[in-house]
C-alpha positions in Angstrom: -11.0 -2.6 -18.3 -7.4 -2.7 -17.3 -5.2 -2.8 -19.8 -6.7 0.4 -21.1 -6.0 2.4 -18.0 -2.9 0.6 -17.6 -1.6 1.7 -21.2 -2.5 5.2 -19.8 -0.8 5.3 -16.3 1.6 2.4 -17.1 4.3 5.2 -18.6 3.8 7.4 -15.9 6.3 7.5 -12.9 5.4 7.0 -9.4 6.2 10.8 -9.0 4.9 14.0 -11.1 5.5 17.3 -10.5 2.9 19.7 -8.7 4.5 23.0 -9.4 8.0 21.9 -9.4 8.0 19.3 -6.4 8.0 15.6 -7.0 5.5 13.6 -5.2 3.8 10.4 -4.1 0.5 10.1 -5.6 -1.2 6.7 -4.0 -3.4 4.7 -5.9 -1.5 6.0 -9.1 -0.1 3.0 -11.2 3.8 3.7 -10.4 6.7 3.1 -12.7 10.2 3.0 -12.3 13.0 5.1 -13.3 13.2 2.6 -16.2 9.5 3.6 -17.1 8.3 0.0 -15.7 5.5 -1.0 -13.4 7.0 -1.3 -9.8 6.3 -4.8 -8.6 7.2 -4.9 -5.3 4.1 -5.8 -3.1 3.8 -6.7 0.3 6.4 -4.5 0.7 10.1 -4.5 3.1 11.8 -1.2 4.0 15.7 -0.8 5.0 18.1 1.6 4.9 21.4 1.6 4.1 23.3 4.7 4.4 21.3 7.2 2.1 19.6 4.2 0.2 16.4 3.2 0.7 15.9 -0.2 0.1 12.1 -1.8 -1.3 12.3 -5.5 -1.8 8.6 -6.8 -2.1 6.5 -9.5 -4.4 6.5 -9.4 -8.1 3.5 -10.2 -9.5 3.9 -9.2 -12.8 2.3 -12.5 -13.7 -1.0 -11.8 -12.0 -0.3 -14.7 -9.7 -0.2 -15.7 -6.0 2.6 -18.1 -6.8 6.2 -16.9 -6.5 8.0 -15.8 -9.3 10.4 -13.0 -7.4 11.6 -11.2 -4.6 12.4 -8.0 -6.2 14.7 -4.9 -5.4 14.5 -1.5 -5.7 16.5 1.5 -4.2 15.8 5.2 -4.1 17.6 7.8 -2.1 14.1 10.0 -2.0 11.4 7.0 -1.6 9.8 9.0 -4.7 12.4 7.8 -7.7 13.1 3.9 -7.5 15.6 1.9 -9.2 14.8 -1.9 -10.4 18.3 -3.9 -9.3 18.5 -7.7 -9.6 16.1 -9.9 -7.5 16.9 -10.7 -4.4 15.1 -14.3 -4.6 14.1 -16.3 -7.1 12.4 -19.4 -7.2 14.7 -23.0 -6.8 12.9 -26.1 -7.6 11.8 -28.9 -5.3 11.9 -26.5 -2.4 9.5 -24.5 -0.6 10.4 -21.7 -2.6 9.5 -23.0 -6.1 7.4 -21.6 -8.7 5.0 -24.1 -7.2 4.8 -22.2 -3.7 4.1 -18.7 -2.0 6.5 -16.6 -0.8 4.8 -13.3 0.1 5.6 -10.1 2.8 9.8 -10.3 2.3 11.3 -8.3 5.3 15.1 -7.7 5.6 17.4 -6.4 8.7 21.1 -6.0 8.9 22.9 -8.3 11.4 25.7 -6.9 12.6 27.2 -9.6 14.5 27.6 -11.6 10.6 27.8 -8.5 8.6 24.7 -9.5 7.0 21.2 -9.1 5.1 18.5 -11.6 6.7 15.9 -11.7 5.0 12.4 -13.1 6.3 9.1 -14.3 4.3 5.8 -15.5 4.5 6.7 -19.4 2.6 3.6 -21.4 2.1 2.3 -24.1 -0.4 0.2 -23.1 -2.9 -3.3 -24.2 -0.5 -1.9 -21.8 2.4 -1.5 -25.3 4.1 2.4 -25.2 5.0 2.1 -22.0 6.9 5.3 -21.3 7.2 8.3 -19.1 7.6 11.2 -18.8 5.2 14.9 -17.3 5.8 17.4 -16.2 3.4 20.8 -14.3 3.7 23.0 -11.9 1.1 26.6 -9.9 2.0 24.6 -6.9 0.1 21.4 -4.9 0.1 19.5 -6.9 -3.2 21.6 -10.2 -2.7 21.0 -12.5 -4.3 19.9 -14.1 -1.3 20.9 -17.4 -0.3 17.8 -19.7 0.7 18.4 -21.5 4.0 15.2 -23.3 4.9 11.4 -23.2 5.8 10.0 -24.6 8.6 7.1 -23.6 11.4 8.4 -21.0 13.8 8.3 -23.1 17.7 6.2 -25.6 15.9 3.2 -23.6 15.2 1.4 -21.8 11.7 2.8 -18.5 10.4 1.1 -16.7 7.8 1.4 -13.1 7.3 4.6 -11.7 8.7 6.9 -9.1 9.7 9.8 -8.5 11.6 10.6 -5.4 14.2 14.1 -4.5 15.2 14.5 -2.6 18.5 16.7 0.1 19.3 17.3 -1.5 22.8 17.4 1.4 24.1 20.5 3.4 22.3 21.1 4.8 18.8 24.0 3.0 18.5 23.8 1.1 15.0 26.6 -0.9 15.4 25.6 -3.5 18.0 23.5 -6.1 17.7 20.1 -5.3 18.3 17.1 -7.5 19.4 14.8 -8.6 16.7 11.7 -9.9 16.7 9.0 -11.8 14.0 5.8 -11.0 14.0 3.2 -13.4 12.8 -0.2 -14.8 12.2 -0.5 -18.1 14.0 -2.5 -21.2 14.7 -4.7 -20.6 11.4 -4.9 -17.0 12.0 -6.5 -16.8 15.2 -3.5 -16.1 17.4 -1.3 -13.1 16.7 2.6 -13.9 18.2 5.6 -11.8 18.5 8.9 -13.9 19.2 12.2 -13.2 19.5 15.0 -14.2 17.1 18.5 -15.5 17.9 21.7 -13.7 17.8 22.0 -14.8 13.9 17.9 -13.6 13.3 18.2 -17.4 11.7 15.4 -18.7 14.3 12.9 -17.5 17.0 13.5 -18.6 20.5 10.8 -17.5 22.7 7.6 -15.7 22.7 7.4 -12.3 23.6 3.6 -11.7 23.4 0.8 -13.8 22.0 -2.9 -12.1 21.4 -5.4 -14.7 21.4 -8.1 -14.6 19.4 -6.9 -11.5 17.7 -7.3 -12.5 13.9 -4.6 -10.2 13.1 -1.9 -10.1 9.9 -0.1 -7.9 7.8 1.9 -6.4 10.7 4.1 -4.0 11.8 5.5 -2.2 14.4 6.9 1.6 15.2 8.2 2.7 18.3 7.5 6.0 19.3 9.0 7.6 22.7 9.0 4.2 24.5 5.7 3.2 22.9 5.6 0.2 20.5 3.0 0.5 18.0 1.5 -2.3 16.3 -0.6 -2.0 13.1 -2.3 -4.7 11.6 -5.1 -5.6 9.4 -8.1 -8.1 10.4 -8.2 -11.2 8.2 -10.3 -10.8 5.3 -8.7 -12.8 2.4 -7.7 -9.9 -0.1 -10.5 -7.6 0.7 -9.9 -4.7 2.6 -10.8 -4.2 6.1 -10.1 -1.2 9.0 -6.5 -1.9 9.8 -6.0 -1.2 13.4 -3.2 -0.1 16.2 -2.4 -1.3 19.6 -0.2 -0.2 21.6 2.6 -1.3 24.5 4.9 0.0 26.7 6.9 -3.6 26.4 6.7 -5.9 23.5 5.7 -8.7 26.5 2.7 -6.6 26.9 0.0 -6.2 27.9 -1.3 -4.7 24.5 -3.5 -2.0 24.5 -7.3 -2.8 22.8 -7.3 -2.0 19.7 -7.6 1.5 18.0 -8.7 2.9 14.2 -6.0 4.2 12.4 -8.7 6.1 9.5 -12.4 5.9 9.6 -13.7 2.3 9.6 -15.5 2.8 6.8 -13.4 3.6 4.3 -11.6 0.5 4.9 -8.2 2.0 5.3 -8.7 3.8 1.9 -8.9 0.2 0.7 -5.6 -1.0 1.4 -3.9 -3.4 3.8 -0.7 -2.3 5.9 2.3 -3.7 4.4 5.3 -1.5 6.0 5.6 1.4 8.6 8.3 3.2 7.7 9.8 6.0 10.7 9.7 9.7 9.8 10.9 12.1 12.2 8.3 12.3 15.0 5.7 10.3 12.8 5.7 7.8 10.2 4.7 6.6 6.5 2.4 4.0 6.2 2.7 1.9 3.3 0.4 -0.6 2.4 -1.3 -2.3 -0.8 -4.5 -1.9 -2.6 -4.7 -5.7 -3.5 -6.7 -6.3 -6.8 -7.4 -10.1 -6.4 -8.2 -11.0 -9.9 -5.4 -8.8 -11.4 -2.7 -9.1 -8.9 0.5 -7.7 -10.9 -1.9 -4.7 -10.9 -2.7 -4.0 -7.5 -1.4 -0.7 -6.7 0.5 1.2 -3.5 -1.2 3.0 -1.0 1.5 5.3 1.1 0.2 8.4 3.3 1.4 10.3 6.2 0.9 8.5 9.6 0.6 11.3 12.2 1.3 10.5 15.9 0.7 14.1 17.0 -3.0 13.2 18.7 -0.8 10.8 20.7 -2.1 7.8 18.3 -1.5 7.3 14.5 -3.9 8.7 12.3 -3.7 8.2 8.7 -3.6 11.9 7.0 -5.8 10.7 3.5 -3.7 12.6 0.6 -4.0 12.3 -2.7 -0.7 13.9 -3.6 1.4 14.6 -1.3 5.4 15.1 -1.0 8.3 13.8 1.7 11.3 16.1 3.2 13.4 13.2 4.5 16.0 15.7 6.2 13.3 17.6 8.0 11.4 14.5 8.8 8.0 15.8 7.4 5.8 16.0 4.9 3.5 17.9 3.1 -0.2 17.5 1.4 -0.5 19.2 -1.9 -3.5 21.5 -2.3 -5.8 21.6 -5.7 -8.9 22.8 -6.4 -12.3 21.1 -5.8 -15.2 21.1 -8.3 -18.3 19.5 -7.3 -19.6 16.8 -10.1 -23.5 18.0 -9.2 -22.4 21.3 -10.5 -21.3 20.1 -14.0 -23.8 19.5 -17.1 -25.4 16.1 -17.0 -26.3 13.9 -20.1 -28.6 11.0 -20.6 -29.6 9.1 -17.7 -27.5 10.5 -14.9 -29.0 12.0 -12.1 -28.6 13.8 -8.7 -28.2 12.0 -5.8 -28.7 13.3 -2.2 -26.9 12.0 1.1 -25.2 13.9 4.0 -21.9 11.8 3.0 -21.4 13.6 -0.2 -19.7 16.4 -0.3 -21.8 19.2 -0.4 -24.9 16.8 0.4 -24.7 15.6 -3.5 -23.4 13.3 -5.9 -24.3 12.5 -9.7 -25.1 8.7 -10.1 -26.3 6.7 -13.0 -23.3 7.0 -15.1 -22.3 5.2 -17.8 -25.0 3.5 -19.9 -25.8 6.2 -20.8 -25.5 9.0 -18.5 -22.4 11.5 -18.1 -21.3 14.4 -16.6 -18.7 17.0 -17.7 -16.9 19.2 -15.7 -15.3 22.8 -16.2 -12.3 23.0 -14.9 -9.0 25.3 -14.9 -5.3 24.0 -16.2 -1.8 24.9 -16.1 -1.1 23.6 -19.7 0.5 20.5 -17.9 0.0 17.1 -16.8 -1.8 17.3 -14.1 -3.2 14.7 -11.3 -7.1 14.6 -11.2 -8.3 12.6 -8.0 -12.0 11.3 -8.3 -13.6 10.9 -5.5 -16.7 8.3 -5.6 -19.0 5.8 -4.3 -20.0 2.3 -5.6 -23.5 1.4 -4.9 -22.3 -2.2 -4.6 -19.5 -4.1 -3.5 -17.8 -4.5 -7.0 -15.5 -2.6 -8.8 -16.4 -0.6 -11.4 -14.9 1.9 -13.9 -15.5 5.1 -16.2 -14.5 6.6 -19.2 -12.4 9.9 -19.0 -12.1 12.6 -21.7 -10.6 15.8 -21.7 -11.9 18.8 -24.0 -13.3 16.1 -26.9 -10.4 13.9 -26.9 -10.2 10.3 -26.5 -11.4 8.7 -23.6 -9.4 6.7 -21.3 -10.0 4.1 -18.6 -10.0 4.9 -14.8 -10.6 1.7 -12.3 -12.8 2.3 -9.6 -12.3 0.5 -6.7 -15.4 -1.2 -4.4 -16.0 1.0 -1.6 -18.1 -1.3 -0.2 -21.9 -0.3 -1.2 -23.6 2.3 0.2 -21.9 6.1 -0.1 -18.9 5.6 1.2 -16.0 7.8 -0.6 -12.9 6.9 -1.9 -10.3 8.8 -4.2 -8.4 7.4 -6.9 -5.9 9.4 -9.2 -5.6 10.3 -12.7 -2.9 12.3 -14.6 -4.3 14.4 -17.3 -3.3 16.7 -20.2 -5.0 19.9 -18.6 -4.7 23.1 -21.5 -3.9 26.0 -19.9 -7.1 27.9 -18.7 -10.6 26.1 -19.0 -10.9 22.7 -19.6 -13.8 19.9 -19.7 -13.7 17.1 -18.4 -16.2 14.5 -19.1 -17.3 11.4 -17.4 -18.6 8.3 -18.0 -19.7 8.6 -21.7 -19.8 6.3 -24.0 -19.8 3.3 -21.7 -22.1 0.5 -21.7 -21.4 -0.6 -18.0 -22.3 1.7 -14.9 -19.5 4.0 -13.4 -19.6 4.7 -9.6 -21.5 7.7 -8.5 -19.3 10.7 -9.0 -19.0 13.0 -5.9 -16.6 15.3 -6.8 -12.9 16.1 -8.3 -9.8 17.3 -7.2 -7.7 19.1 -9.8 -3.8 19.2 -8.1 
């Protein structure tokens, strides 16, 4: 199922051109400047000069076990080049190929003039529950592994780092840094201060008891700390939440949604939250637990204009780093129910569907064809769909009678919850017919609409 989609999308970059503009396409299979799939899950982002560095988990072996912490660089957040691996396995240590290394995060220590990486360090059954630390003199290293241990003697699983500005914009002085982590068998969430070397933790600044939080990140805005995190549900997504406080020692607010609960953060889990002007960028993973290497990246604008962070769902969008702004691409919407249905496909009615209707019973003999206008170029087409159950599905997509390609349709949690997934198609200038779910024996998801960009 995945291999057909990967053949189509594996050669496509993380960016494309929508009317001449380089764009971010959440949920697409992103590739680096060499055309290889980006493998940097559980992202950590840091900036050196004008260059962003992205460290993450290489899951190309489709396993949770440690293969490498990869390191990519970019000056625009859309074109990424792979550098040497930042951290690689060492036999007979906690970072061997039989161990877990997840969610690497890097900060710069001005005292020692070095980069310090923290990560979730664990045994293959997640029973060790430790943190690990490694250091390097350059952004991509390679990093020298120091050790793994339980911070302050207690569990640590999903973790993140936050480096405070200490009330100043001075980038030379040593900045106070904190470890954010799920502890005590994921029941409590802790924020602990790092020592001046960033090698260890010293004291606990905050503890959210019974919070069951993981995948944390902090963004500071106008003196307010915003903690973003998911709850614990394994590889499956859940509605990520935001908490705020005027001090890292608390007290912390009750949780608030950053997106409509039913979409489960648009099927993603928080990995890193990058400040952008007065707002931020949410950088998450759409985990595919049975094929971890095919997990995709869900990056969305995180808008603080209402006073609390809200995800801006955007199929295609661009970022202006100099201005600290983003722009969401506009497209043309085509309702699935307006298409030509064939076989066993049928109309479904529900208020959650755009226009109140969708096309169901696609696949296994049912299909629908939609006529769209194209520009004579490769264009992104977003499929808005709902799975009738909690499984992943897929659909064939063909243009003007051409060879079909497979598109994965992640679980929407059942019912009529709608999410979107992108596919890039070559459209002729003028009229085109896009056919969905023809020639497949399995059922596809219900198709609500498509948007052509």
